[in-house]
N, C-alpha and C positions, 0 to 999 in steps of 0.2 A: 770790136776794135775797128778803128779807122786808120788808114795809112795816109799820111800827108807828105808829099815830096819824098825825100830820102829817109825820113824818120817815121816811126810809128807812134801815133797818138792813141794811147790805150784808154778807152772809155768804158766804164762799167755800165753795161746795158742789161744786166741780170735783174730779175724780179724774184723776190722771195715769195714762194707760193706755199700755202698750207695744204698738207696732204688731207687731214681732216679739216674741213672748213672752220675758219676762226669763229664765225657766227653761224647760228642755225638758220640759214636763209635758203628756202627752197629753190631760189633762182641760181644758187651756186652749187656746183657738183660736190658730192661727198659731205653734205651737211649731215649732222648726226641723225636727224629725224628721217633721212632718206636711206639710212643703213638698215640692213636686215639684223635680226637678233643675233645671228651667227657672226656677222661682221662686227657688231658692237662688242661681242665677247672677244673675238680674235684681235681686234685693234683697240682694246680697252686702254692700254698704256698711252697710245697716241691721243685718244679722246680726252683722257684726264690731264694730258700735258700738251694742250694745243699750242701753247706759247713756246714750247721747247724746240731745240735744234733738231731733235729727231723727227719732228712733224713738219719740217721745212724742206723744200726742194727748190733749187735755183734754176730759173728758166728765163729764156728771152721773152719779151713782151708778147710776141705773137703766140708762142706755145703756151704761155701762162693763161692767155685768154681761151685757148682751145681746151686745156684740161679743166678749166673752171666752168665750161659750158656743159650743163647736164645732158644736152642732146648728143654730145660726143661720146658719152659712155665710158669715160675714164674713171673707173672705180678705184677704191683705196688700194686693193691688191695690185692693180696695174701701175699706179703711180709709185707705190713702194718698190715694185720691181724695176721701174725706170730709174729710180734713185739708186738702188743697189747696183744695177748693171753699170750705171755711169761711174759710180765711185770705184767699182772694181776695175773698170777700164782705165780710169785716171791713175789708179794705184799702180797698174802695170807699167805706166809710162814714167813713173817717178823714180828718182834715184833713191838709194837706201836712206840718205839723209833726209830727203823730202818726205819719204814714208814715215820716218821717225817724227818729223815735224808735224805731219798730218795726224799721226796717232796722238801726239801730245795735244794738238788742238781739239781733237775729238774728246780726249779725256777731260780737258777744261770745260768743253761744252756740256758734257754729262754732269760735271760738278755744278756748273751754273744752273742747269735745268733742275737738279734735285734741290739745290740751295733755295732757289726761287720758291719752291713748294714748301720746304721745311720752315723757312723764315716767315712765310705768309705774306708775300709782297702784294698779292691781289686783295688782301684783306687788312692792309696795314693800319688804316685809320681806326678801324674797330678794335684791332688787337692792342695797339700801342697808344691810341688817342686818349684813353682814360687816364693815362699817367700825367697828362698835361692839361686836362680838360678844365678843372675848376679850382686848382690849388690844393686838392686832396687826392694825391696820386693813388691809383689802384689798378690792378690788373686781374683779369680772370685767371684762376689757377691753371686751367688748361693751357691758356696762351703763355703763362709763365713757364710751365713745364715744357711746352713746345719750344720756347726760346732757349731754355737750358739745353734741351736735346739738340737743337740746331747748333749751339755753340760747341757741344761735345763732338758732334758729327764733323764740324769743320776741323777740330783739333786732331781728329783721327784720319784725315784725308791723306792719301798718297799723292803728292804733287809731282807733275812732270818736270818741274824746275826749268822750264823754258820761257815762262812769262812771269818774271819776278814782280812786276808792278801789280798784276792781278793777285798773286799770292800774298803780297804785303797788304793789299787792300782787304783781302779776306781775313788776314790775321789782325789787322786793325779793328775790323768789325767784331771778331771773336773776343778780343780783349774788352771792348766796350760792353758787349753782352755780359761777360763775366762780372764786370764791375757793377753794372746796373742791377743785375739780379742779386749780387751780394749785398748791395746797399739797400735795395728794396726789401730784402728778406731779413735784414739785420735786426730790426725791432718790429716784428710782425704785429698787426692789429688782430687780436684774438677773435673778436666778434666777426670781423670781415671774413676771416678764415672759415668760420662756420657757414657763411653764405656763399662760399666758393670764390672769394676774392683774396688777393694778396695786397696789403697796404701797410702804411706806416702807422705804428701805434700813436694815438693821440695822448702823449705823455701827461698832459695837464688834466685829463679826466680818467686816467688809468692808475688806480692806487698802487699797482705793482711797481710803478716807477717813482713813487713819491719818497722812498727812503724813510729815514727815521725823523721824528719831529714834524714841525710845521712845513708842509710842502712849499717850495718856491715856485709858485705858479708862473711867474714871469719868466724864470729860467726854463721851465718845462715848455712854455709856449714858444720861447726862442729856439729851443731844441727841435720842436716839431717843425717850425718854419724853416730852419736850416736844412733839416733832413728831407723834407718834402720838396724844397727848392732844388736840392741836389739830385733827387730822383728825376724831377722834371728836366733838369739840364742834361742828365745822362740819357733821357729819352730823346731829347733833341739831338744829342751826340750820336745816339744809335741810328737815328734817321739820316743824319749826315753820312755816317759810315755806310749805310745801305745805299744811299744815292751815289757815294763814291765808288762802290763796287760796280754799280750799274754803269757809271761813266767809264770806268776802266774796261768793262766788257765791251762797251760800244767802241772804245778806242782801239782795242787790241784783238777783239774776236768778231763782233757782229755790229756794224754801224746802226742797224735798225732795232737793236735790242730794246724792247719796252718803249719804243718811241710813241706808239699809240697810247700806251698807258700813262706816260708822263712820269714826273718825279713823284716820290713819296712825300706826303704832307702830313701835318698835324694841326688840329684845330683846338684853340683854347677860348675860354670865356664861360659865362658872360662877364664882361668887365663892368665894374661898378659905375664908372662915370657915364656910360651910355648903354649898358646892357648888351653890348655888341659881342659877336664872336669873331675871332680872327684866325685865319688859316695861314700857316707858316710853311715855307719850303726850305728846311734847313740844308745848307750846303757849306762845305769847307771853302776857304778862299782858293782861287785858281792856282796859287803857287804853294799850296799846303803840302803837296807831295802825296804818295800813296799810303803813308802811315802817319797821319797827323796826331792821332791820339797816343799820348806818351804815358799812360797810366793815370790812376786816380789822383795821386799826390800832385802831379804837375797840372792835371785838369782843373783842380781847384782854383788855380790862378789863371789858367788859359781860358776858362769858360767865359770870362767877362769880355774876351776879345772875339768871341764867336758872333755869328749873325743874329742869334737869339739866345737869351739866357734869362733866368729868373734870380739866381743868387750869384754870389762871388766870394772869393777869398776862402781862408781856412775856417775851421769850426770856431765858434765862440768859446771862451774859457770853460772848461769842464765838459765840453762835448767832444766825443772821440769818433774816429772812423772805425770801420770794421777791424776787429782784432784786439782793441783795447776798450771794452765796453764800459759804459757809465753805470753807476749804482750796482755794480757786481753782476749785471745781467749778461 
């Protein structure tokens, strides 16, 4: 902090330091490769969650350089104890309300840390990218199950109720997850299932969807185009929802959250006109608020106003949304 005249000008001079080094660099103290077998076992949780709040400690620039210098001998246990002692001392100085606020912030931080891992932010393109890659959306069954598990996990959280924007952003994400998985799994591609993938049935070449009499291949093709486009648009919406959560975390909890990682993107292609691939960074409009997804029915119309979409409007005649299946399936 700097004092100027009769007023204080508060300047943030803190640096977020990693207890376990972010990268395995022998020039930086507490790199994973420099730890003993016992230390790797003792601090496994920090090693596996190096991006998380629990692995961060705030220090001034001078001391951040000191603890990152291997020659100074500040091991993991030492820095963990520095952080614990400082937090305990600060807690003693806080009022009861400040302690409750600090506890709530730590609770949110723990949720964000675990959500980051459960939703697979570090592997987003590989997990979700195949849904928009080439017009035939599909997803690895493990990633499908992980996403469903993450949605259920969000539904069962006990929220501190002190950061409504973050809670609404998480709920916005959870509802998108639910709708995407329901749509993706509504008409499953049986053969893809056998290969470990979840995808949309190609109605035009699957006799189980042909009904009685001569198949209407044009209608079946239209049905597939509509359904696959809806899955793609929900995948973009899911990425928007994830990026929104990250934005709210940066605004309300940690300004540096995933700054180095950047936003989550999706890549589609190749496009027929030039065989190019295009990378998209789906984001809600700045004035969209913390819960811009209003359910599947409203999304059918709203998706055409988003920054990226493949389809638009309601289903063509005879095509239904989940809950009112076509052809009795």
